[in-house]
N, C-alpha and C positions, 0 to 999 in steps of 0.2 A: 746379191747377180748384179750386174750391173748388164746393160741391156735387154733384151726380151728376153725368154727363156730358148735357149737350145734342144731344148730334150720334151717329150708330154710330163716326164716325170716332173720337171721344174715347171713347166705351167699346172701340174697339179701342184705342188707346194704353194704355187703363189695365191691359189683359190685355195687352197686350208687355210694361207695367213691370212688372208682377210677376212672367212669366214672364221677365225681367233681373235681380230682386232671387230670386228661387229659386236661378237661375244663379248667380249672388254669393255665396249661401248656401253654394251648393255648393262652390264654389270655394276660395272659405274655410274652409269644413271640412277638405277636402283638406290640409289644412297642418297640422289639430291634430289627430295623431293617433291622441292619447287617449279621441275621443269620437267617433274619424267614424261606427262599428259603430252607435252607438246613437241619435246625432242625425238622421242622415242620411235615413233610413227615410219620414218620414213627409215630408221636401221631397220624396225622390224620387216619392212619389205622386200631391204637388199639382202637381207639376214635367207629370208624366205627365198628370192629368188636365185642368191648365190649358191645356194644347198641344191636347187633344182637342178641346176646347171654342172653341179661337181656332183650329184646324182648321174647326170646325162654322161657325165666323164665314166664315171664306176663303171655304169651298164653297156658305154662303146657307144653309144647313141648322139654325143655332142661332135657337131662338125663347124671346121672355123667356119664364117663367114665375111663375107667381104662389110658388111653393116655393121653399125654398134651393138654391141650386147645391147636389148631390152632396158637390164635395168640402168643405163647410160643416164635416163632418158632424167631417174632422181639424183644421179651424184654428177652429175651436169647443175643440177640447182643449188649447190653447196661446195663450201670451199674445205679448207685444213682449219679451221676452226670449229667447224661442227660437224667435219667428215674428217679425222687425222688420219686417217688411211686414202684420203681421198686420190694423191700419187697412185697407190697400188691398184687400185680400181681402173686410172687410165694406164696400166701396164695391163693389165689384164684385159683388157677389149684395144690396146693396140696390137697383141699378141693373135686375139680372135679375129680380127682384120688380117695381119700381113701372114699368122700363121709364125712356127717359128723358126729359131734365126740358124738359117744351117750355115752361115756361111764360116769359116775355120781360123779368122784372125780374129 
């Protein structure tokens, strides 16, 4: 998908993809015994917040907003090195702030 999503379904898929990516990171970290304690705390916090957001999407209480998603306070402290899906979070946040892309182009 290029640009931000055009439909609610595409937006939900982005959030689901981010949740899958976080799950993969946590799974991979469980095999790296040296760094597990220090590196997964922020991933678990992101997953918790994103799961709550996904639940709001599911129950219909999610609302787009003008401000950054609360989880961005965590995302902005990291790079692709420690959060390979960081760009996905920026796209989700951009969509949250700007809404769906309703242009026909």
